[in-house]
C-alpha positions in Angstrom: -21.7 38.3 -17.1 -18.7 37.7 -14.9 -15.2 36.8 -16.2 -12.2 36.1 -13.9 -8.8 35.9 -15.5 -5.6 34.9 -13.6 -7.0 36.4 -10.4 -4.4 36.2 -7.5 -4.8 37.8 -4.1 -2.3 37.7 -1.3 -2.7 39.5 2.0 -0.1 40.9 4.4 3.0 38.6 5.1 2.2 36.6 1.9 -1.0 35.1 3.4 -2.7 33.2 0.7 -6.1 34.4 -0.6 -6.6 32.9 -4.1 -4.1 31.9 -6.8 -4.5 32.2 -10.6 -8.3 31.7 -10.7 -9.9 31.5 -14.2 -13.6 31.0 -14.9 -16.6 32.8 -16.3 -20.3 32.9 -15.5 -22.8 33.1 -18.3 -25.9 35.4 -18.4 -28.8 33.7 -16.7 -26.6 31.0 -15.1 -26.6 29.9 -11.5 -23.0 29.2 -10.7 -22.0 27.5 -7.5 -18.7 28.1 -5.9 -17.9 25.6 -3.2 -15.1 24.6 -0.9 -14.2 24.2 2.8 -14.0 27.3 5.0 -10.8 29.2 4.3 -10.6 27.9 0.7 -10.8 31.4 -0.9 -14.5 31.7 -1.6 -15.1 35.0 0.2 -11.8 36.5 -1.2 -13.1 35.8 -4.7 -16.5 37.4 -3.9 -14.9 40.5 -2.3 -12.6 40.9 -5.3 -15.5 40.8 -7.7 -17.2 43.5 -5.7 -14.0 45.5 -5.5 -14.1 45.5 -1.7 -10.5 44.3 -1.9 -8.0 44.8 -4.7 -6.4 41.9 -6.6 -2.7 41.4 -6.3 -2.8 40.5 -10.0 -5.3 39.4 -12.6 -8.5 40.9 -14.0 -12.2 40.7 -13.3 -14.9 41.8 -15.8 -18.5 42.2 -14.8 -20.9 42.9 -17.8 -17.7 43.7 -19.8 -16.8 46.4 -17.2 -13.6 46.5 -15.2 -14.2 45.6 -11.6 -11.8 48.3 -10.4 -12.3 51.2 -12.8 -16.1 50.7 -13.3 -17.0 49.6 -9.8 -19.8 52.2 -9.3 -21.6 51.2 -12.5 -21.2 47.5 -11.6 -22.6 47.9 -8.2 -25.8 49.4 -9.6 -26.5 46.1 -11.2 -25.6 43.8 -8.3 -27.5 42.4 -5.3 -25.0 41.3 -2.7 -25.6 39.2 0.4 -22.6 38.8 2.7 -21.9 35.7 4.8 -22.2 37.9 7.9 -24.5 41.0 8.0 -23.9 44.1 10.0 -26.3 47.0 9.8 -27.3 50.2 11.7 -28.6 48.8 15.0 -30.7 51.8 15.9 -32.6 51.9 12.6 -35.9 50.1 12.2 -35.9 47.4 9.5 -38.3 49.2 7.2 -36.4 52.5 7.4 -33.1 50.8 6.7 -34.4 48.8 3.7 -36.0 51.9 2.2 -32.7 53.8 2.7 -30.5 51.1 1.2 -32.9 50.6 -1.7 -32.9 54.3 -2.5 -29.4 54.0 -4.0 -31.0 51.8 -6.7 -34.7 52.7 -7.1 -37.0 55.5 -6.0 -39.9 53.3 -4.7 -39.6 49.6 -3.9 -42.3 49.4 -1.2 -44.5 46.8 -3.1 -41.6 44.4 -3.6 -40.1 45.2 -0.2 -43.4 44.2 1.6 -43.7 41.1 -0.7 -40.3 39.9 0.3 -40.8 40.7 4.0 -44.1 38.8 4.0 -42.5 35.7 2.3 -39.7 35.7 4.9 -41.9 36.5 7.9 -39.7 39.6 8.6 -41.0 42.1 11.1 -40.4 45.5 9.5 -41.2 47.5 12.6 -38.4 46.2 14.9 -35.0 47.8 15.4 -32.2 45.9 13.7 -30.2 45.7 16.9 -33.1 43.7 18.5 -33.1 41.0 15.8 -31.6 37.5 16.1 -28.8 36.5 13.7 -31.3 34.6 11.5 -33.7 37.6 11.3 -30.7 39.9 10.4 -29.9 37.5 7.6 -33.5 37.9 6.4 -32.9 41.7 6.3 -29.8 41.0 4.1 -31.8 38.8 1.8 -34.4 41.5 1.3 -31.7 44.1 0.8 -30.1 42.0 -1.9 -33.3 41.1 -3.8 -35.4 44.2 -3.4 -34.1 46.2 -6.4 -34.2 43.2 -8.8 -30.6 43.5 -10.1 -29.2 41.7 -13.1 -26.6 39.8 -11.0 -26.8 38.3 -7.5 -23.7 37.6 -5.5 -24.5 35.5 -2.5 -21.8 34.5 0.0 -22.9 31.6 2.3 -26.5 33.0 2.1 -28.4 30.4 4.2 -26.2 30.7 7.3 -28.5 31.4 10.3 -31.7 30.4 8.5 -33.9 27.6 9.7 -34.9 24.9 7.2 -38.3 26.4 6.4 -36.7 29.8 5.6 -34.0 28.1 3.5 -36.7 26.6 1.4 -38.5 30.0 1.0 -35.1 31.6 0.1 -34.5 29.1 -2.6 -38.0 29.7 -4.0 -37.2 33.4 -4.2 -34.0 32.6 -6.0 -35.9 30.5 -8.5 -38.2 33.4 -9.2 -35.2 35.6 -10.0 -33.7 32.9 -12.1 -36.9 32.7 -14.2 -36.6 36.5 -14.8 -33.1 35.9 -16.3 -30.9 37.0 -13.4 -27.4 35.7 -13.1 -26.5 34.2 -9.7 -23.1 33.5 -8.2 -23.6 31.3 -5.2 -20.8 30.7 -2.8 -21.3 27.9 -0.2 -19.6 25.1 1.7 -23.0 23.2 1.9 -22.9 21.0 -1.2 -26.5 19.9 -1.1 -27.5 23.6 -1.6 -25.4 23.8 -4.7 -26.9 20.6 -6.0 -30.3 22.0 -5.5 -30.1 25.2 -7.5 -26.9 25.5 -9.6 -26.2 24.8 -13.3 -22.5 24.5 -12.9 -20.2 24.3 -9.9 -16.6 25.4 -9.3 -14.6 23.6 -6.6 -11.9 25.6 -4.8 -9.3 24.3 -2.3 -6.4 26.2 -0.7 -7.1 29.2 -3.0 -6.9 27.2 -6.2 -9.7 26.1 -8.6 -9.7 22.3 -8.8 -12.6 21.6 -11.1 -15.6 23.2 -12.9 -18.4 20.8 -13.8 -22.0 20.9 -14.9 -24.2 19.5 -12.1 -25.9 17.1 -14.5 -22.5 15.7 -15.6 -21.3 15.3 -12.0 -24.4 13.3 -11.1 -24.1 11.1 -14.2 -20.7 9.7 -13.1 -20.3 6.0 -12.8 -19.7 6.3 -9.0 -22.3 4.5 -6.8 -22.9 4.7 -3.1 -23.2 1.2 -1.8 -24.3 -0.4 1.5 -24.1 -4.2 1.7 -25.0 -6.2 4.8 -23.2 -9.6 4.8 -21.1 -11.7 7.1 -18.8 -12.5 4.1 -15.5 -10.8 3.6 -15.3 -8.4 0.6 -12.1 -8.1 -1.3 -11.3 -4.4 -1.4 -9.6 -2.9 -4.5 -8.8 0.5 -6.0 -12.5 1.0 -7.0 -13.6 1.2 -3.3 -13.5 4.7 -1.9 -14.3 5.8 1.7 -14.7 2.1 2.8 -16.2 1.5 6.3 -17.3 -1.7 8.0 -20.1 -1.1 10.6 -21.7 -4.2 12.2 -21.5 -6.4 9.2 -22.5 -3.5 6.9 -20.0 -2.6 4.3 -20.3 1.1 3.3 -18.3 2.5 0.3 -18.4 4.4 -2.9 -17.7 2.3 -6.0 -16.0 4.1 -8.9 -15.5 1.3 -11.4 -17.8 -0.2 -14.0 -21.2 -1.4 -12.8 -20.4 -4.8 -14.3 -17.5 -5.2 -11.9 -19.6 -4.2 -8.9 -22.2 -6.9 -9.9 -19.5 -9.5 -10.2 -18.4 -8.8 -6.6 -22.0 -8.8 -5.3 -22.8 -12.1 -7.0 -20.3 -13.9 -4.9 -21.7 -12.8 -1.6 -24.4 -14.1 0.7 -26.3 -10.9 1.0 -28.6 -10.0 4.0 -29.4 -6.6 2.7 -28.2 -4.2 0.0 -28.7 -0.6 -1.0 -27.1 1.1 -4.1 -27.7 4.8 -4.8 -26.2 7.8 -6.6 -23.5 9.4 -4.4 -24.1 12.8 -2.9 -22.1 15.8 -4.0 -20.2 15.6 -0.7 -19.0 12.1 -1.6 -18.2 13.0 -5.2 -16.1 16.1 -4.3 -14.2 14.3 -1.6 -12.6 12.4 -4.5 -11.5 15.6 -6.1 -9.8 16.7 -2.9 -8.2 13.3 -2.5 -6.9 13.1 -6.0 -5.3 16.5 -5.6 -3.6 15.4 -2.4 -2.3 12.2 -4.2 
């Protein structure tokens, strides 16, 4: 549904946007795009939407050119920006009906359904809303016309935990309908929750693309051992910290080697779990720096 080929974007004075990005998103897939703030996530999103022009490279959406066929592409996209800015003097209901009219004639049934799910007051003026409630308006605007593709840029910013859960439930509904979702975020736990594959971007360059299941099946283990004994640290120990006789680290070697180390210790307490995506992707960043 989305194919990016050799995408490069520089701003004025050669300020870096993204460099030689190559990836594709399949129909019905939920693709996560993660990286720290300033990595190039929003530049990629805005390039797909033709809100900014590539310096070089090509973007295809549903086999259409992102620049030449932008009007047709936008008819099939629901976009949620990281920061939403609307007409402050309009009431929420009037604005949502107006924006939806560019896609469908009558969306009231779905509009009221989404507003109820998100606990959004349709009678208030947009200018009177908090940032979180404005974000709810953005969510309804993106979802109300049931497009084929959703492009979501930091979509949960400003939402409380309850609303975040409701938002993910709504996305799951769209996923079951066969929608394709491009999900840009710097919150890795969100990506782990919903995405099929994830691309990692740093300093404008794509570092890695992995299936979520493959990432979580790595041999790395998050380990916490409480002991007064000294542990011999080697190259398999990542992010090692010693806190009040508790040794915290991620072990990247064979489990057999970890058990050999543990067997030599007088252990007070131990906890071994799968590492979080945060811990896993820190290794990608570290390996790039090395």
